[in-house]
N, C-alpha and C positions, 0 to 999 in steps of 0.2 A: 507691467503694461499688459493688457489683454491682447493676445495676438489677433490679427485680422482673421475673421472667420472664413473668408474666401481665400483659400490657400492656392494661389496661382501656381506655386511650385509643384502642386500635386498633379497638374495637368500633363506634364511631360517629364518623367523621371529620366535620369541619366541612363543611357544605354552604354554599357562598357564598350570601349574601343577594342576591337579584336585585332590589335596590332600583332600579337604573337603568332596569329595564324598565318600571316603573310610576310611579316618582317622579323624573322627569327633573330637576325643579327642585331636589330635595334633592341629587341626585348631581352637579349641576353644581359642579365644583371639589372634590369629595370622592373622591379616588382610592381604589381597593380597598385592603383591609388588606395591609400589607407591600409596597405599591407602592414603586418606586424613587423617590428624591427628584427633583423636577422640575428642580432646579438645585443645584449644589454651593455652598452659602452659607457664608460665614465665620461663625465662632462668634458668636452674638448679633446678627448683622446681619439686617435685615428689608427685603425688597423688596416693596412692596405689589402690584406687577404680577404676582407669583407667586401671589397669593391669589384665592380664589373671589369672585365678585361676584353674590350672590343679589339677586333683584329685591325691593325693598320693596313690599309689597302695597297700600299706601295712596297713592292719587293725591293730589297737592297739592290741598288744599281752600282755595280763595281766600277764602271767607268766614271760615273759622277763622283763616287767616293774618292777615286784616285785624283780627279781634278781638284776637289776640295782640299785633299791632303797636300797635293803639290803646291797649291796656292798658299796654304797656311805655312808651309815650310819656308816660304820666302818672305812672309810678313813680319814686320817689326812688332814689338810689343805695343807701340803707340797705335799702329794700324789695327791691331786686334781690338784694343780698347775702343777705338773709334767705331768699330762695327757694332758694339753693344750699347751705343748711346744714340738716342733719337731726340733731335731738337725741333722746335716749332718754327714755322716760316716767319712768325712775328718776331722771333728772337734770334734768328740765325740767317746769315747771308751765304750766297754761293761761294764767296771768297773764303768764308770761315769753314765751309765744307771742304774746300780745296786744301786748306791748311791742316785741319784736324782729321780729315778722312773719315767723317762720320758715315755710318752705314745706312742711316735712315733719317727722313724728315717726316713731319706730319703737318697738317693744317687742322688745328683744333677748332672748336666752336668759337667763332668770332675772329679767326685768323684768316686773312684774305690778302691777295696781291694788292699792294699799295694801300693796305688797310681800308679797302673799299668792300663793304659787304656785297655790293652788287657789281663787282668787277666783271667785265665781259669774259666769256669763255676763252678768248685768245690770250688774255692776260694770265690766266691759269696755265695755259699750255706753254706760253713763253717762259714762265717761271719754272715749269717742269723741265724744259730744255736747259735752262740756266743751271739748275741744280745737278742735272745729269751730266752736263759738260764739265762742271766742277769736279764731280766724283771721278770722271774718266781722264782728267787732266793730270799728266805725270811730269809736267814741266818743272814742278818744284820738288820732284821726288815723290815716292809713294806708288802704290799699285793702283791700277785702273780697276776699281771694283764698283759696279753700278749701284747707285743709291736707289733705295726703294721708298716710294712716297705713300704714306697711309693717310686715310681720310674717313670721316664719319659719313658715309653714304647711307644714311639711316632709313630713308623710305624713298628710294631712288637716289640719284646723285643730287641730293637736296641742298648742296652748297652752291650750285651753279644756276645762274639766271637762265630760265627757259627750259630747264630739265623737266622730265616727267616726274611728277610727285605722286607716289602711291599712298594708299592708306597706311597709317602707322601699324605696327605689329598687332595691336589689340584688334584692329579691324580685320587684318589678314587672318588672325585666329578665328574670327567669327565666320569666315568663309568655309573653314574646314576643308579646304581644297588644296592638297599638296601640289598638284601639277600646275595650278595657277601660280603658286609661290615659286615654283621652279622657273617659270617664264618671267616672272617679275624680277627674280634675281639675275637672270640672263640679261634682261634689258638694263638693269642697273649697272651691271658689269660693262656693257657696251658703252653706255653714256658716260661712265667714269673714265673709260679709256680714251674718249675723245679729247679730254683735257689733260691727259698725261699721267694720271695716277694708276698704279698697278695693284693697289691694296686698299681694301675697305675694312673698317672695324665693325663687321657685321657677320652673322646675325647675332642679336641678343637672344640668348636662350634662358634668360631668367624665368623663374616660375613664381610670380608675385603672389604672396600669401596675405598681404595687408594692403588694401586698396587706397590707404592714405599715402602710400609711397609715391613720390613724385615721378618715378620712372615706370609706373604700372603700364603705361601704354607701349613701352618698349618690349613687353612680354606678350607672347602669343596667347597665353592662357594661364589660369591658376591650376590647370590640370597637367601634371607632368606627362601623361600619356599623349596629349595633344601636342605639347611642346616637342616631345620625341618624334612624333609623326611628321612634324614640319621642319625640324632643324636640319636633318640630313639632306633633304631635297633642296633646301635653300642654299646650303653649302655647295651642292652639285650645280645649282643654277649659276652661282658666282664663278666657280672654278672650272666647271666641266666635270664630267664623270671620270673618276680614276680609271685609267686604262684606255680611255678614248683618245683619239688623235688630237683633239683640241683641249685636252686637260691642261690648265694653266697656260693656255695659248694666248694669242694676240687679242682675242675678243673677250677674254676672261680676266678676272682679277683674283688676287689672293684673298681668302676669307679668314676672318678671325671670330671664333665663337667666344662669347663673353657673357658675364664677367665671372671668372672662376674664383670663388665659389660661394653661393649662398646670398648673393646680392638681393634676391627677392624675399628673403626671410628674416630681415633685421627686426630687432625688438622695436615695437611702436611704429613700424613702418618708416623708420628714419633712414634716409639715404646716407650711405657711407657708415652706417651704424654697426652694431654688434649682433651677430647671429648666434643664438644660443640653443639651437635645436640639437637633437641627438645626432650621432654619426649616421645612424640608419636613416633618419629623415634627411640629412644633408645629402646622402647618397641617393635615396629613392626618389626624393622630390627635386632637389636643386641640381643634381648632376644628370638628370634624365636626358637633357638635350645634348650633353657632351658625348654620350655613347654613340648615337648615330652621326654626330658631327665628326668625331674622330674616325669612325668607320667609313665616312665619305672622303676622308683625306684632308680635312681642314688644315691649312698650313700654319695657322696662328691660333693661339688662345691668349686672351687678355686676362691678367690678374685683376682681382676685384679690389675696390676701395674698402669693402667691409672687413670686419674681424670675424673670426670664429672663436667663440668663448674668450674674447679679449685679445686674441693674437691676430694682427693684421695679416691679410692674405698675401700681401707683397713680401712678407717675411716668413711664410708658413711652409717650411721644408717638407713636413709629412704630406701635405696636400700637393704642393707644386712638383716635388721631385718623386717622392715615394709612391703617391697615387697616380698623378697625371702622367708623368713621364715613364715610370717603370711599370706600374700595374696596368694602366690604361693604354700603354703602348703608343702614346702620342709622339709622332715623329717629326713635328714641326718645331717652331720656337715659341716661347712664352714672352709676351710683351707686357710691359706695365701700363697702368693708366696714369693720367696727368699728375706727375709728381707723387704718385701713390707710394713710392719707396720712401718719401720723406715722412710718412706717417708711421713707419715701422719704429718700434721702441728703440731708442738710442741713435736714431738716424736724423739727418736733416735732408733737405732737398738736394744739397750739393755733396753729401757724403753718406754713403750707405753700402758698405761692403756686405751687410747682412742680407740684402735683397738678392744679390747675385749668388751668394752661398746657399740661399734657400732654394734656388732654382730658376730665378728670373734670368732670361737670356738677353732681353733688350729693355733698357729702362727708358720710359717716356719721360724725358727731362726737358720740357718745352722751353722754359726760360732759365733753367738751372744746368743746362747741358755742359757748359764749359767747366763750372766748378765740379760737377760730378765726374766729368772726364779726368780732370786733374787728380781728384782724390782716389778714383778707381785705379788709375795708373799707379799711384803711390801704394795702394793696397796690394796690387799684384806684385810689385817690386819687393815689398816687405813680407810677402807670404800670407797676408791676411786673407786675400782671395787666392786660393790655390791655382797654379797654372793650368792644372787639369780642368778645373771648373771654367776658367776663361776659354780654354780651347774647345770645350764642349759647347759653350754658348756660341762662339764664332762658327764652329762647324755647322751647327743647326741653322744659323742665319745664312751662311754661304750656300748650304745645300738647297735651301728654298730658292735662293736666287738662281742657282744652276737649274733647278727643276723648271723654273719659269723661263729659262732660256735668255735671261737678261744680259748675259755676257756676249751674246751674239747679236743682240738687237741694237738698232740705231737709236738716236735720241727720240724722245716720245713723239715729237711732231712728225717723224718720218716712219712711225710704226703703222700697222694696218688701219687703225681707226683714228690715229692722231689728226686732229683738226677737222674731222668730219662732223662739224657742228650741226649739220642738218639732222643728225640722229637725235639731238636734244629735243625732246618734246615732239618727235615725229608722229604723224597720224597713226602709224601702226603701234607705236609704243603707248600713245594716249588711249587707244582703243582697249588695250589690255588693262590699263589703269582704270578706265571707265567700267570695265567688266568687274574689276576688283571692288569698286565702289558699290555696284549693284549687289554683288554677292555678300558684301560685309554688312549691309543694312539689316537691322533686327527690328521686326515689328512687335511691339509689346501690347498694343491696344488698337482696336479698330471697331469702335462702338457703332453698331448699326450698319456695318459694312460701308463706312464713308469712303474708304479707299478701295480701288483706284479712282481717281478723279477724272472727270471729263475734261479734255483740253479745250473744249469749246466754251468753258465757263468764264465768268468774270472772277479772276483770281487776285487776291491781295497777298503779297509776300512781305512779311514783317519780321522784326527781330534784328539784333545787331550782328547776327551771323549770316544773314541772307545774302549780302553782297560783300563779303569780307574774306578775301583769300588768305590773309594772314591767320585768321581764326580757324578756317577750315583745314589749313595745312599744319597748324600747331608748331610745337618746338622743333629744333633741329632743321629749320627751314631758312636758308640764307644767313640767318644769325643763330647764335647758340640757343637763345630763348624763343626764337621765332617772332620776335617783336621788332618794331621799327621799320617794317617793310611798307612798300607802296604798291598800288595796283599795277603800275608799269613794271614792277619787278617780276611779274608773272605773265610774260607775253604769250605763253602757250598754256593757258589755263582758262577754265570756266568756273565762275562762282555758281553757287546754287541758284541764285536769281537768274544768271545768264541762261542756265538750262531750262528752268521753268518758263521764263519769258519766251525763249525761242520756240519751244514746243507749243505753248498756248497760242501765241500769235500766228504760228504756221497753220494751226487748225482753225483759225478764225475767232478765237476767244480774245479776251482782254486781260492783260496783266498789269498790275500796279505795284510798285515798290514803295513802301512806307515803313522805314525802320521802326518808327514809334507807333505804328498801327493807325495813324490818323489818315484815313483814306479820303479821297475826293468824291468817290461814288461808292455806295455800299456794295461790297462784293458778295458773290454767292458762297464763297468759301475762302478761308485764310490759311496760309502756311506760315507758321512762326518758327524761325530758325534762331536758336540761342544756344549758349553753352559756356564752357570754360574759356578763359583767355589763354593764349599760348604760354607754355612754360617748359622747362627742361630740368632734369635731375632734381637736386634738393630744393630748388625754388618752387617745385610743385608739391612738396610735402604738405599734408593737411592734418589738422588736429582731429577731425571727424569727417563724416561723409555728407554733411549738409552742403548742398550746392550754394556756394558763395555765402555761407553762414545763414542761409534762409532769407537773404536780403538782396536778391538779384534784380527785382523789378519785373522779371519776365512773367511771373505768375500774374501780376496785376495786368500786364498786357493781354495775356490770354483771357483772363476774366472779363476785361473790358470788351473785347471782341465778342465773347460769348453773351455778354449782357445785351449786345446789339443784335442778338439773334443770328450770329455768324458761326457756322461750324468751323472748328479749328483743328488743323493737323500740326502737331508739335514735332519738330525735327531737332534733336538734341545732339550737339557737338561736344565730345568729351574724350579725355584720355583714360577714363575708368567709369564704372557704374557709380552713380551717386544717389543719395536719397532725394527723390523728387515726387513723393506721393501726391502732394498738392497739385503740382503741375500735371501729373498723369491724370488725376481726377478731373481737372479743369478742361483738359483737351479731349476732343472726340477720338483722335488717333494719336499715337505716340510712337516715334521712330528713334531708335538709338543709331546714330550715324557715325559715331566715333570721330576720328580725324581723317576725313576722306582724301585729302591731298588736292591735287590740281584739277581733278575731274568732277567738279560739283554737278555737272550735267547728268552724271550717272544716277543721281537721286530723282531727277525728273523722269528718267526711264522707268522707274518703278512706281512712283506716285501717280503718274498720269497714264491714261489710256492713249492709244494712238489716234490718228485723225479719223479713222473709221470706228472709233469708240470701242476698240478691242484692247484687251490687256496686252501690254508690251512685255513686261518682265514681272515675275512674281517675286515676293520676298523669299529668300532662301537662307539668309544669315541666321545662325544660331549662337546664343551667348557662349562665349569662351570664358567668361567670368560670371560668377553668380551675382544677381542684382540684389542689393540689400533691402531687407524689410524695415530696418531702422537705421538711423544715422550713426549708431555705434556698432554696426554689424560689419566691421571692416576686416574681420578674420574668420569669415564663415565660408569655408571652401568645400567643394565637392569631395566626398569621401571622408570628411571629418565627423566625429561624433557630435550630435546635436545640430546637424545641418538643417537650417530652417530659413532659406532665403525667400524673398518675395517672388522672384523669377529664377528658377533653377538653372544651373549649368545645362546648356543644350536647348534651352527654351527659345522659341521664335515662331511667331505665327506666320502662316501663308494666307493667301486669299481664299483658300479652300476651308480654312478654319473659321469657326465662329469667334469673332474678335471682341465680343462684349466682355467688359470687366466690371465686376461689382466695385462699389466705392471702397477705396483703400483707407486705412487708418491714417489720419494726418498728425498723429503723435509721433515725433521723431525718436522718441525713446530717450532723449537727453534734453537737458536745459542748455541750449546753445551758449548762454551767457555763463552759466556755472561751469560748463565744460571747457570754457576758454582757458588756455594755458596762461597763467598769470606770471610765469617766468619766461621772459622774452629772449634773454641772452644768458647762456650758461657755459662755463668752461671755455669761453672765448668764441663761441659760435651761436648762431640763432637757434632757437628751439623749433620744434615741429610746427609747420604752418607759417613760419616767418623767415625772412632772408635779410642779410646784411649787405648794404651798399656803402661805398665811400664816394663822396661827392667833393670834387676839387673846388678851389676858389673860383675857377672859371665856370662852375655850374655843371660840368660834365660828370656823369655818374658812372661807376663801374661796379658790377656785381662781384661779390667776394666768393671765390671758389676755393682758395687755398690759404694756408696760414700766413703768407707774406704777400703784401700788395702795396702799390704806390699809385696814387691818382695820376692821370695822364699829365697834369701840369706840375706834378711833384710836390704839391702843397700839403699832402697828408700821407704819411708813411706808416704802414702797419706791419708788425712782426709778431711772431708767437713767442711767448715766454712760459716757463714752467711755474706752476704753483705747487699744490700738494699732488698734482698729477702732471704728466707730461703735457706741455702746451696748453695748460689750463687757463690761460689768459692771453689777451692781446695788448701789445704795447703800441701806443699811438703817439706820433710826433707831428705837430703842426708846423709846417715851414712858412705858410702864408695865412693871413686872416681869412676867416669865413669858411674854411673847409669843414665838412660835416660827416659824421658817422650816422647812418640811417638804419633802423630796424623796421622793415616793411612787412605787412601782413598779406598773405596770399588770399585771404578772405577777410572782409571787414571785421574788426574787433569791436564789440559792444561793451563799453565800460561805463554806461550811463548809471548803473546801480552803484558803482564805486565813486562816481564823480562828486557826490555830495557828502560822502562819508569821510571818516578820518583815515584815509588810505593814502599811501605814498608811493611814488616811483622811486625805488631804492637802487642806487648804483653801488656795487662793491668795486672799489678802485684804489689805486696806489698813485698818488700824485708826486711827480718828481720836479715839475716846473710849471709855473702859472703863466697865463697869456701875458705877453708884454703890454698889450693895450688894456688888460684887465677884463676883457669881455669873453663871456662864455654863456651858453644858454641851452636849455632843454626844450625840444620842440615836439609837437604832434600834429598830424594832418588828417583831414577827413574828406579827401578828394580835392579836385582842382579849386584853388581859391579859398580853401578852408584850412586855416592854420592857426595854431596857438603856440606862443613862445614865451618862456619864462627865463629871465636872466639869473644866472647862478655864479657870475664872476666873483662877487664878494664872498659867497660861500666857499668857493674853491680856494680863495686866498687865505681862508682861516683853517684849512685842513693841514694836518701834520704832513711833513714831507717824507717820502720813502717808506710809508707805512700803509698797510691795507686797512681800509676803513669803509664805512657805509654812509653815503650821503643821500638824503631823502629830499624829494621835491613833492609837496602836497598835491594830490590830484585836484583839490579845489582851486589851486593856482591855475592849472590848465583850464579848468572849467570856467574860471573868471575871464579868460580871454575870449569867450564866446564860441569856442570850438564845439562841434557836435560830437560828443564822446560816444554816441551810439553807433557810429560808423567810421571808426578810425582805420584808415589804410596804412598809417604810419604811427603806431602808438608811442614810439620813442625815437628821438634823434638828439645828438650832442654836437653842437657847433662851438668852435673856440677860435681864439686869435693865435697868431704866430707866436712860437716859443713854448706853447703848451706841450707838456710831456706827461702822459699818464698811462697806466695800465688798467684794464677793466676785465673782470672775470664774470660778473653777473649783473643783469638788470631785471628787476621784477617788481610787481606790486606787493607791498607788504606794510607792516606796522612797526617793525623793529629796525632801528638805525642808530648811528653814532652822532651824526651831524645833520642839521636840517637847513634847507635854503628858505629864505623868506619869499613871499609872493611879490616879485618884481616883474611885472608884465612888460614885454618888449613892445 
């Protein structure tokens, strides 16, 4: 493809960040972006001597050490093992904490008091009290050791209704403002303390190198220098500054830098995948944020789901122990991620001595805690886990608790900020979040100086993101994926429409909201707000960088308004840069607004002039991620050879700049249909850009995160089984009729070219038992009310039992149902009756198979 002759990236080249001039501690051991490797290491080999050695800021406290040693001398083996196990509030009760003496609990994504995603703040605080009281209750024997509660306060205390919601990290990176991040972290700590938690799993210091990765928005930047610049101050904002009187005090929370290590560098941008970079790249790029984080005294580090050259980080002793604890002088404790230990070779969720021997101090065992507790206790007794290793882990955990003064504190509701719910979304806190929104906005185009707009105008606000708080806050907001919320779940928030309407009407102008753009009176100008739907983790993985596969409908909305002679300002909500050349061409002005959080009114502060028609705030945000020239340019990062983005790292217009932009190429560089991944399910998991759900007979769906799951009604049970690789397939058992396995697409899949050809949906499976009612079917959907279903019960009945085989369903069978194969949001699902037992390792489009189903349309 001929490159666009108008090289926007040449307008503003990256100016190297002069961190080392003023932040010598941070720069120790963090080479410049693109620096040559310090040594030529063999694939997957680690030499700790090559790694940086930041100074741990806390001197040894003899008095605290003595208190820890004295307590440990009185602890039973069972109590020690309890300290290194963390259970989730959805799967553990205060009574079980009282019995097993666990050291920690967490509230994972989707875990809430009473299983209510919108539980009131008091319910969280009451539960905090209950767990604390259980940990301090010695009536059944055992030591009074305060439990510590961890939670994903990802962008503010985003689990709590009414909390201040800041922009996600990608937006904070665009501010390039360390002191603003310090204040955001301080506020997050305060609002977290109001509901009783003392520990947040933040900040994420990943350095995303592939924008297809579903966690890209959790990273500040693709540039390790910027990540290093922001990581330490965020830790200090959460915990306080080491040496200050309020360090780890009542208004602060324990910080956890995550995910160690290489989570942002996986092959093909796949979450929880394999990172195959060199040791030097792992160190210089992906460890950049850990150096200042450790230097700031972060008390926690979370192990990552990913592998390094095939070895899971939860079992990687050279990195966890030899590098992190010994070479990098980390003096806190290492916590696992959600059943991450179960992915270590030879382990299960309930049995993994290897992870502790590798250096993990606390295993996050949300629903597997009891089994892991029992197996770990047995492993210590038989010497598989050395007593010295257990004691080291317990010592580290208790030392953090003593540093935080938890042994002297009353229950959470009686602490300094406990129950001060007026802090949640307070005006002062929201003002800081609004500032963060303003500073995070990046202006990419301002043709003819359309912006800033007069507030006295007749303004149309359109697009499905205009008055949509769920969309503007993104994932990790009240629910894991950020979906399923309602307007009333955000009592202390302004949508983008709220902000624009308020300022326009206050100035005497007129504002109209029409999501579909169908106005009642022709406006002077339109603001169209659109973007990605909320997602989190692997559910956001993409096959390429085409926004919604090029079929969003937002381009048509912009073009329709332009055809009516209406100037258009496009405001794009997203967790990463995406290929939008057509939308950028169609709009007069284009703003990358990322995921701004609760303070959508901050956008009006920049787009609109004030009542006296004077500029309020200028654009100051600069790209912290390079913007792609093509849809296949997902690994084009600053400092790399052949760097050729559309908008370079650090680009961002202000009102002083000439904002005109020559027409961009509308060739995405790929054939979206040819580029589609025709393997949808591989080795037991969905492939990039797709997700698996289980749907019970009652219709309730659950997202699949881990190798074992059961629907809420118990009608469908999934477990991992080995094939030629560990956990290479999933075993499914139907307890009731009608439960379904769904493979859903993050962006619509176009199979129109395959629908009329001799192509098949091929399932690689092993059948153990057929449905008692003889019914099973393959389904596909193309949006609400658009579904095709083909019966395969007879075909299943003819398969050999207990043998791996390939069963094919002709694509033309699905086409015959009338389904629109050009926009499949669920290309595959399998529904069956009670009694069905089968294992499945792969689902793909293909032409080779062993058995074929006939076209029997349901």
